[in-house]
Biopython code that builds the backbone (N, CA, C, O; Angstrom):
import numpy as np
from Bio.PDB.StructureBuilder import StructureBuilder

atoms = [
    (1, "UNK", "N", (-33.747, -48.163, 17.510)),
    (1, "UNK", "CA", (-32.376, -47.789, 17.862)),
    (1, "UNK", "C", (-31.774, -47.347, 16.436)),
    (1, "UNK", "O", (-31.063, -46.343, 16.476)),
    (2, "UNK", "N", (-31.950, -47.923, 15.247)),
    (2, "UNK", "CA", (-31.251, -47.336, 14.148)),
    (2, "UNK", "C", (-31.661, -45.807, 13.888)),
    (2, "UNK", "O", (-30.867, -44.933, 13.542)),
    (3, "UNK", "N", (-33.056, -45.627, 14.117)),
    (3, "UNK", "CA", (-33.818, -44.288, 13.822)),
    (3, "UNK", "C", (-32.799, -43.292, 14.689)),
    (3, "UNK", "O", (-32.286, -42.262, 14.250)),
    (4, "UNK", "N", (-32.638, -43.821, 15.961)),
    (4, "UNK", "CA", (-31.952, -42.701, 16.711)),
    (4, "UNK", "C", (-30.803, -42.354, 16.386)),
    (4, "UNK", "O", (-30.497, -41.169, 16.514)),
    (5, "UNK", "N", (-29.799, -43.366, 15.843)),
    (5, "UNK", "CA", (-28.566, -43.105, 15.485)),
    (5, "UNK", "C", (-28.387, -42.307, 13.965)),
    (5, "UNK", "O", (-27.383, -41.674, 13.637)),
    (6, "UNK", "N", (-29.576, -42.494, 13.159)),
    (6, "UNK", "CA", (-29.591, -41.935, 11.846)),
    (6, "UNK", "C", (-30.030, -40.374, 12.395)),
    (6, "UNK", "O", (-29.440, -39.406, 11.915)),
    (7, "UNK", "N", (-30.943, -40.208, 13.277)),
    (7, "UNK", "CA", (-31.080, -38.859, 13.693)),
    (7, "UNK", "C", (-30.073, -38.071, 14.215)),
    (7, "UNK", "O", (-29.963, -36.871, 13.962)),
    (8, "UNK", "N", (-29.179, -38.828, 15.084)),
    (8, "UNK", "CA", (-28.157, -38.093, 15.796)),
    (8, "UNK", "C", (-26.993, -37.964, 14.622)),
    (8, "UNK", "O", (-26.171, -37.056, 14.750)),
    (9, "UNK", "N", (-26.913, -38.762, 13.598)),
    (9, "UNK", "CA", (-25.990, -38.538, 12.466)),
    (9, "UNK", "C", (-26.482, -37.291, 11.563)),
    (9, "UNK", "O", (-25.639, -36.464, 11.214)),
    (10, "UNK", "N", (-27.669, -37.162, 11.227)),
    (10, "UNK", "CA", (-28.410, -36.083, 10.671)),
    (10, "UNK", "C", (-27.901, -34.981, 11.522)),
    (10, "UNK", "O", (-26.980, -34.298, 11.074)),
    (11, "UNK", "N", (-28.367, -34.736, 12.644)),
    (11, "UNK", "CA", (-28.053, -33.634, 13.435)),
    (11, "UNK", "C", (-26.749, -33.201, 13.498)),
    (11, "UNK", "O", (-26.475, -32.003, 13.568)),
    (12, "UNK", "N", (-25.879, -34.118, 13.478)),
    (12, "UNK", "CA", (-24.242, -33.667, 13.578)),
    (12, "UNK", "C", (-23.919, -33.130, 11.917)),
    (12, "UNK", "O", (-23.112, -32.219, 11.733)),
    (13, "UNK", "N", (-24.525, -33.692, 10.939)),
    (13, "UNK", "CA", (-24.284, -33.276, 9.615)),
    (13, "UNK", "C", (-24.944, -32.042, 9.268)),
    (13, "UNK", "O", (-24.559, -31.379, 8.305)),
    (14, "UNK", "N", (-25.998, -31.663, 10.055)),
    (14, "UNK", "CA", (-26.605, -30.258, 9.787)),
    (14, "UNK", "C", (-25.615, -29.297, 10.661)),
    (14, "UNK", "O", (-25.323, -28.182, 10.229)),
    (15, "UNK", "N", (-25.169, -29.719, 11.766)),
    (15, "UNK", "CA", (-24.466, -28.850, 12.273)),
    (15, "UNK", "C", (-23.159, -28.346, 11.822)),
    (15, "UNK", "O", (-22.736, -27.190, 11.845)),
    (16, "UNK", "N", (-22.454, -29.703, 11.301)),
    (16, "UNK", "CA", (-21.255, -29.512, 10.257)),
    (16, "UNK", "C", (-21.558, -28.508, 9.211)),
    (16, "UNK", "O", (-20.776, -27.568, 9.071)),
    (17, "UNK", "N", (-22.650, -28.611, 8.433)),
    (17, "UNK", "CA", (-22.987, -27.980, 7.429)),
    (17, "UNK", "C", (-23.045, -26.595, 7.569)),
    (17, "UNK", "O", (-22.526, -25.823, 6.762)),
    (18, "UNK", "N", (-23.771, -26.187, 8.746)),
    (18, "UNK", "CA", (-24.000, -24.819, 9.172)),
    (18, "UNK", "C", (-22.602, -24.204, 9.560)),
    (18, "UNK", "O", (-22.432, -23.045, 9.181)),
    (19, "UNK", "N", (-21.564, -24.807, 10.264)),
    (19, "UNK", "CA", (-20.289, -24.401, 10.570)),
    (19, "UNK", "C", (-19.479, -24.248, 9.166)),
    (19, "UNK", "O", (-18.658, -23.345, 9.010)),
    (20, "UNK", "N", (-19.748, -25.110, 8.258)),
    (20, "UNK", "CA", (-18.968, -25.146, 6.977)),
    (20, "UNK", "C", (-19.394, -23.793, 6.104)),
    (20, "UNK", "O", (-18.649, -23.144, 5.369)),
    (21, "UNK", "N", (-20.778, -23.554, 6.384)),
    (21, "UNK", "CA", (-21.145, -22.321, 5.704)),
    (21, "UNK", "C", (-20.684, -21.182, 6.187)),
    (21, "UNK", "O", (-20.238, -20.339, 5.409)),
    (22, "UNK", "N", (-20.712, -20.966, 7.540)),
    (22, "UNK", "CA", (-20.327, -19.839, 8.392)),
    (22, "UNK", "C", (-18.778, -19.640, 7.951)),
    (22, "UNK", "O", (-18.337, -18.534, 7.639)),
    (23, "UNK", "N", (-18.057, -20.736, 7.957)),
    (23, "UNK", "CA", (-16.541, -20.538, 7.608)),
    (23, "UNK", "C", (-16.342, -19.988, 6.073)),
    (23, "UNK", "O", (-15.406, -19.226, 5.832)),
    (24, "UNK", "N", (-17.223, -20.387, 5.078)),
    (24, "UNK", "CA", (-17.125, -20.079, 3.919)),
    (24, "UNK", "C", (-17.671, -18.601, 3.789)),
    (24, "UNK", "O", (-17.263, -17.879, 2.879)),
    (25, "UNK", "N", (-18.567, -18.177, 4.682)),
    (25, "UNK", "CA", (-18.870, -16.632, 4.446)),
    (25, "UNK", "C", (-17.774, -15.944, 5.235)),
    (25, "UNK", "O", (-17.391, -14.839, 4.848)),
    (26, "UNK", "N", (-17.227, -16.516, 6.331)),
    (26, "UNK", "CA", (-15.939, -15.917, 6.948)),
    (26, "UNK", "C", (-14.679, -15.710, 6.022)),
    (26, "UNK", "O", (-13.981, -14.711, 6.197)),
    (27, "UNK", "N", (-14.404, -16.532, 5.144)),
    (27, "UNK", "CA", (-13.395, -16.675, 4.257)),
    (27, "UNK", "C", (-13.756, -15.637, 3.140)),
    (27, "UNK", "O", (-12.870, -14.940, 2.646)),
    (28, "UNK", "N", (-14.956, -15.547, 2.779)),
    (28, "UNK", "CA", (-15.400, -14.694, 1.675)),
    (28, "UNK", "C", (-15.013, -13.050, 2.331)),
    (28, "UNK", "O", (-14.315, -12.216, 1.753)),
    (29, "UNK", "N", (-15.562, -12.913, 3.443)),
    (29, "UNK", "CA", (-15.301, -11.603, 4.196)),
    (29, "UNK", "C", (-13.627, -11.361, 4.293)),
    (29, "UNK", "O", (-13.148, -10.294, 3.908)),
    (30, "UNK", "N", (-12.889, -12.304, 4.772)),
    (30, "UNK", "CA", (-11.494, -12.003, 4.865)),
    (30, "UNK", "C", (-10.934, -11.644, 3.305)),
    (30, "UNK", "O", (-10.216, -10.661, 3.125)),
    (31, "UNK", "N", (-11.311, -12.484, 2.266)),
    (31, "UNK", "CA", (-10.819, -12.131, 0.748)),
    (31, "UNK", "C", (-11.098, -10.822, 0.688)),
    (31, "UNK", "O", (-10.187, -10.028, 0.456)),
    (32, "UNK", "N", (-12.391, -10.395, 0.885)),
    (32, "UNK", "CA", (-12.772, -8.942, 0.637)),
    (32, "UNK", "C", (-11.733, -7.928, 1.192)),
    (32, "UNK", "O", (-11.152, -7.070, 0.529)),
    (33, "UNK", "N", (-11.604, -8.162, 2.464)),
    (33, "UNK", "CA", (-10.969, -7.252, 3.529)),
    (33, "UNK", "C", (-9.485, -7.463, 3.034)),
    (33, "UNK", "O", (-8.852, -6.408, 3.080)),
    (34, "UNK", "N", (-8.785, -8.509, 2.586)),
    (34, "UNK", "CA", (-7.581, -8.580, 2.010)),
    (34, "UNK", "C", (-7.426, -7.948, 0.724)),
    (34, "UNK", "O", (-6.312, -7.470, 0.506)),
    (35, "UNK", "N", (-8.327, -7.841, -0.198)),
    (35, "UNK", "CA", (-8.382, -6.975, -1.241)),
    (35, "UNK", "C", (-8.368, -5.626, -1.303)),
    (35, "UNK", "O", (-7.860, -4.956, -2.201)),
    (36, "UNK", "N", (-9.053, -5.148, -0.134)),
    (36, "UNK", "CA", (-9.062, -3.801, 0.186)),
    (36, "UNK", "C", (-7.724, -3.306, 0.880)),
    (36, "UNK", "O", (-7.396, -2.119, 0.866)),
    (37, "UNK", "N", (-7.046, -4.209, 1.432)),
    (37, "UNK", "CA", (-5.741, -3.840, 2.065)),
    (37, "UNK", "C", (-4.797, -4.000, 1.090)),
    (37, "UNK", "O", (-3.711, -3.498, 1.382)),
    (38, "UNK", "N", (-4.868, -4.580, -0.058)),
    (38, "UNK", "CA", (-3.985, -4.922, -1.146)),
    (38, "UNK", "C", (-4.043, -3.569, -1.978)),
    (38, "UNK", "O", (-3.024, -3.047, -2.431)),
    (39, "UNK", "N", (-5.346, -3.031, -2.145)),
    (39, "UNK", "CA", (-5.470, -1.788, -2.693)),
    (39, "UNK", "C", (-4.908, -0.813, -2.081)),
    (39, "UNK", "O", (-4.164, -0.048, -2.695)),
    (40, "UNK", "N", (-5.155, -0.674, -0.816)),
    (40, "UNK", "CA", (-4.834, 0.461, -0.102)),
    (40, "UNK", "C", (-3.307, 0.479, -0.233)),
    (40, "UNK", "O", (-2.798, 1.587, -0.400)),
    (41, "UNK", "N", (-2.414, -0.716, -0.174)),
    (41, "UNK", "CA", (-1.015, -0.816, 0.093)),
    (41, "UNK", "C", (-0.567, -0.374, -1.256)),
    (41, "UNK", "O", (0.526, 0.190, -1.186)),
    (42, "UNK", "N", (-1.094, -0.451, -2.565)),
    (42, "UNK", "CA", (-0.690, -0.236, -3.673)),
    (42, "UNK", "C", (-0.968, 1.191, -3.987)),
    (42, "UNK", "O", (-0.224, 1.775, -4.775)),
    (43, "UNK", "N", (-2.050, 1.848, -3.397)),
    (43, "UNK", "CA", (-2.097, 3.403, -3.342)),
    (43, "UNK", "C", (-0.867, 3.907, -2.604)),
    (43, "UNK", "O", (-0.192, 4.860, -2.994)),
    (44, "UNK", "N", (-0.611, 3.141, -1.425)),
    (44, "UNK", "CA", (0.516, 3.964, -0.712)),
    (44, "UNK", "C", (1.854, 3.910, -1.591)),
    (44, "UNK", "O", (2.608, 4.872, -1.738)),
    (45, "UNK", "N", (2.030, 2.677, -2.137)),
    (45, "UNK", "CA", (3.395, 2.537, -2.895)),
    (45, "UNK", "C", (3.262, 3.744, -3.968)),
    (45, "UNK", "O", (4.207, 4.522, -4.100)),
    (46, "UNK", "N", (2.155, 3.883, -4.684)),
    (46, "UNK", "CA", (1.904, 4.781, -5.587)),
    (46, "UNK", "C", (2.316, 6.113, -5.086)),
    (46, "UNK", "O", (3.200, 6.770, -5.636)),
    (47, "UNK", "N", (1.583, 6.554, -3.904)),
    (47, "UNK", "CA", (1.826, 7.828, -3.546)),
    (47, "UNK", "C", (3.267, 8.217, -2.974)),
    (47, "UNK", "O", (3.618, 9.397, -2.966)),
    (48, "UNK", "N", (4.203, 7.064, -2.433)),
    (48, "UNK", "CA", (5.310, 7.113, -2.211)),
    (48, "UNK", "C", (6.468, 7.299, -3.520)),
    (48, "UNK", "O", (7.518, 7.935, -3.427)),
    (49, "UNK", "N", (6.053, 6.684, -4.553)),
    (49, "UNK", "CA", (6.862, 6.736, -5.731)),
    (49, "UNK", "C", (6.440, 8.316, -6.165)),
    (49, "UNK", "O", (7.405, 9.065, -6.318)),
    (50, "UNK", "N", (5.305, 8.811, -6.345)),
    (50, "UNK", "CA", (4.913, 10.308, -6.490)),
    (50, "UNK", "C", (5.684, 10.971, -5.757)),
    (50, "UNK", "O", (6.314, 11.856, -6.336)),
    (51, "UNK", "N", (5.885, 10.821, -4.460)),
    (51, "UNK", "CA", (6.714, 11.798, -3.617)),
    (51, "UNK", "C", (8.169, 11.733, -3.887)),
    (51, "UNK", "O", (8.926, 12.697, -3.775)),
    (52, "UNK", "N", (8.489, 10.638, -4.220)),
    (52, "UNK", "CA", (10.047, 10.517, -4.848)),
    (52, "UNK", "C", (10.368, 11.094, -5.887)),
    (52, "UNK", "O", (11.486, 11.588, -6.035)),
    (53, "UNK", "N", (9.295, 11.133, -6.922)),
    (53, "UNK", "CA", (9.392, 11.714, -8.234)),
    (53, "UNK", "C", (9.618, 13.093, -7.917)),
    (53, "UNK", "O", (10.649, 13.682, -8.241)),
    (54, "UNK", "N", (8.600, 13.658, -7.241)),
    (54, "UNK", "CA", (8.449, 15.080, -7.041)),
    (54, "UNK", "C", (9.898, 15.593, -6.380)),
    (54, "UNK", "O", (10.426, 16.619, -6.809)),
    (55, "UNK", "N", (10.510, 14.801, -5.296)),
    (55, "UNK", "CA", (11.711, 15.212, -4.552)),
    (55, "UNK", "C", (12.940, 15.052, -5.842)),
    (55, "UNK", "O", (13.702, 16.013, -5.960)),
    (56, "UNK", "N", (13.081, 14.168, -6.546)),
    (56, "UNK", "CA", (14.043, 14.127, -7.754)),
    (56, "UNK", "C", (13.719, 15.543, -8.599)),
    (56, "UNK", "O", (14.641, 16.221, -9.053)),
    (57, "UNK", "N", (12.580, 15.844, -8.728)),
    (57, "UNK", "CA", (12.252, 16.883, -9.762)),
    (57, "UNK", "C", (12.919, 18.126, -8.930)),
    (57, "UNK", "O", (13.719, 18.924, -9.420)),
    (58, "UNK", "N", (12.523, 18.138, -7.810)),
    (58, "UNK", "CA", (12.941, 19.510, -6.917)),
    (58, "UNK", "C", (14.358, 19.536, -7.000)),
    (58, "UNK", "O", (14.940, 20.486, -7.522)),
    (59, "UNK", "N", (14.984, 18.507, -6.498)),
    (59, "UNK", "CA", (16.590, 18.292, -6.522)),
    (59, "UNK", "C", (17.150, 18.724, -7.729)),
    (59, "UNK", "O", (18.145, 19.447, -7.674)),
    (60, "UNK", "N", (16.651, 18.384, -8.868)),
    (60, "UNK", "CA", (17.129, 18.805, -10.261)),
    (60, "UNK", "C", (16.757, 20.242, -10.381)),
    (60, "UNK", "O", (17.584, 20.907, -11.005)),
    (61, "UNK", "N", (15.744, 20.867, -9.948)),
    (61, "UNK", "CA", (15.607, 22.385, -10.144)),
    (61, "UNK", "C", (16.556, 23.067, -9.250)),
    (61, "UNK", "O", (17.157, 24.082, -9.603)),
    (62, "UNK", "N", (16.696, 22.513, -8.083)),
    (62, "UNK", "CA", (17.666, 23.107, -7.173)),
    (62, "UNK", "C", (19.018, 23.005, -7.760)),
    (62, "UNK", "O", (19.741, 24.001, -7.720)),
    (63, "UNK", "N", (19.351, 22.144, -8.186)),
    (63, "UNK", "CA", (20.651, 22.055, -8.953)),
    (63, "UNK", "C", (20.821, 23.105, -9.939)),
    (63, "UNK", "O", (21.790, 23.865, -9.936)),
    (64, "UNK", "N", (19.785, 23.150, -10.864)),
    (64, "UNK", "CA", (20.004, 24.097, -12.032)),
    (64, "UNK", "C", (20.127, 25.472, -11.366)),
    (64, "UNK", "O", (21.000, 26.219, -11.809)),
    (65, "UNK", "N", (19.325, 25.914, -10.310)),
    (65, "UNK", "CA", (19.483, 27.175, -9.792)),
    (65, "UNK", "C", (20.861, 27.384, -9.162)),
    (65, "UNK", "O", (21.458, 28.450, -9.312)),
    (66, "UNK", "N", (21.393, 26.312, -8.419)),
    (66, "UNK", "CA", (22.703, 26.404, -7.960)),
    (66, "UNK", "C", (23.742, 26.727, -9.042)),
    (66, "UNK", "O", (24.577, 27.623, -8.915)),
    (67, "UNK", "N", (23.636, 25.969, -10.061)),
    (67, "UNK", "CA", (24.376, 26.526, -11.274)),
    (67, "UNK", "C", (24.462, 27.897, -11.608)),
    (67, "UNK", "O", (25.448, 28.634, -11.598)),
    (68, "UNK", "N", (23.139, 28.159, -11.941)),
    (68, "UNK", "CA", (22.920, 29.554, -12.418)),
    (68, "UNK", "C", (23.368, 30.673, -11.387)),
    (68, "UNK", "O", (24.009, 31.654, -11.765)),
    (69, "UNK", "N", (23.035, 30.494, -10.196)),
    (69, "UNK", "CA", (23.690, 31.401, -9.107)),
    (69, "UNK", "C", (25.325, 31.346, -9.100)),
    (69, "UNK", "O", (25.935, 32.391, -8.872)),
    (70, "UNK", "N", (25.879, 30.398, -9.295)),
    (70, "UNK", "CA", (27.450, 30.153, -9.451)),
    (70, "UNK", "C", (27.816, 31.052, -10.696)),
    (70, "UNK", "O", (28.746, 31.859, -10.673)),
    (71, "UNK", "N", (27.045, 30.850, -11.718)),
    (71, "UNK", "CA", (27.375, 31.441, -13.013)),
    (71, "UNK", "C", (27.212, 33.193, -12.845)),
    (71, "UNK", "O", (27.867, 34.044, -13.447)),
    (72, "UNK", "N", (26.434, 33.346, -12.119)),
    (72, "UNK", "CA", (26.071, 34.936, -11.878)),
    (72, "UNK", "C", (27.269, 35.479, -10.986)),
    (72, "UNK", "O", (27.781, 36.563, -11.266)),
    (73, "UNK", "N", (27.631, 34.864, -10.113)),
    (73, "UNK", "CA", (28.545, 35.118, -9.108)),
    (73, "UNK", "C", (29.945, 35.357, -9.784)),
    (73, "UNK", "O", (30.720, 36.284, -9.548)),
    (74, "UNK", "N", (30.107, 34.294, -10.698)),
    (74, "UNK", "CA", (31.475, 34.413, -11.481)),
    (74, "UNK", "C", (31.371, 35.682, -12.278)),
    (74, "UNK", "O", (32.323, 36.462, -12.323)),
    (75, "UNK", "N", (30.173, 35.924, -12.949)),
    (75, "UNK", "CA", (30.111, 37.040, -13.915)),
    (75, "UNK", "C", (30.434, 38.356, -13.049)),
    (75, "UNK", "O", (31.276, 39.204, -13.344)),
    (76, "UNK", "N", (29.692, 38.356, -12.053)),
    (76, "UNK", "CA", (29.789, 39.866, -11.222)),
    (76, "UNK", "C", (30.946, 39.784, -10.267)),
    (76, "UNK", "O", (31.086, 40.659, -9.413)),
    (77, "UNK", "N", (31.923, 38.606, -10.385)),
    (77, "UNK", "CA", (33.169, 38.639, -9.398)),
    (77, "UNK", "C", (32.765, 38.658, -8.162)),
    (77, "UNK", "O", (33.496, 39.179, -7.320)),
    (78, "UNK", "N", (31.570, 38.118, -7.807)),
    (78, "UNK", "CA", (31.375, 38.138, -6.285)),
    (78, "UNK", "C", (31.878, 37.038, -5.518)),
    (78, "UNK", "O", (31.695, 37.031, -4.301)),
    (79, "UNK", "N", (32.585, 35.968, -6.176)),
    (79, "UNK", "CA", (33.181, 34.712, -5.609)),
    (79, "UNK", "C", (34.478, 34.872, -5.264)),
    (79, "UNK", "O", (34.988, 33.969, -4.602)),
    (80, "UNK", "N", (35.209, 35.927, -5.595)),
    (80, "UNK", "CA", (36.659, 36.013, -5.149)),
    (80, "UNK", "C", (36.771, 36.601, -3.650)),
    (80, "UNK", "O", (35.983, 37.388, -3.127)),
    (81, "UNK", "N", (37.742, 36.129, -3.172)),
    (81, "UNK", "CA", (38.027, 36.449, -1.690)),
    (81, "UNK", "C", (38.677, 37.818, -1.725)),
    (81, "UNK", "O", (39.349, 38.249, -2.662)),
    (82, "UNK", "N", (38.377, 38.505, -0.498)),
    (82, "UNK", "CA", (38.769, 40.127, -0.362)),
    (82, "UNK", "C", (40.103, 39.962, -0.403)),
    (82, "UNK", "O", (40.568, 38.850, -0.151)),
    (83, "UNK", "N", (40.993, 41.108, -0.746)),
    (83, "UNK", "CA", (42.206, 41.038, -0.581)),
    (83, "UNK", "C", (42.832, 41.965, 0.682)),
    (83, "UNK", "O", (44.040, 41.953, 0.916)),
]
sb = StructureBuilder()
sb.init_structure("model")
sb.init_model(0)
sb.init_chain("A")
sb.init_seg("    ")
for serial, (resi, resn, name, xyz) in enumerate(atoms, 1):
    if name == "N":
        sb.init_residue(resn, " ", resi, " ")
    sb.init_atom(name, np.array(xyz, "f"), 0.0, 1.0, " ", f" {name:<3s}", serial, name[0])
structure = sb.get_structure()
């Protein structure tokens, strides 16, 4: 009877070990996928920052152009209201 119990315990231990190995493999895969997601999120943040930088640069250029047009209009006296 003791041999049967030992055999049963060993069978359960083998099953537990197999499950632990599978869980460890799954956790490794999840870690890999999480790393991929973190990298993708960082790229998205970088792309957004780059877009905001471009937007700010374009707005500054538009502001400079607006100032130049206003100066040209003043020099040509185009901004005066008709009498």
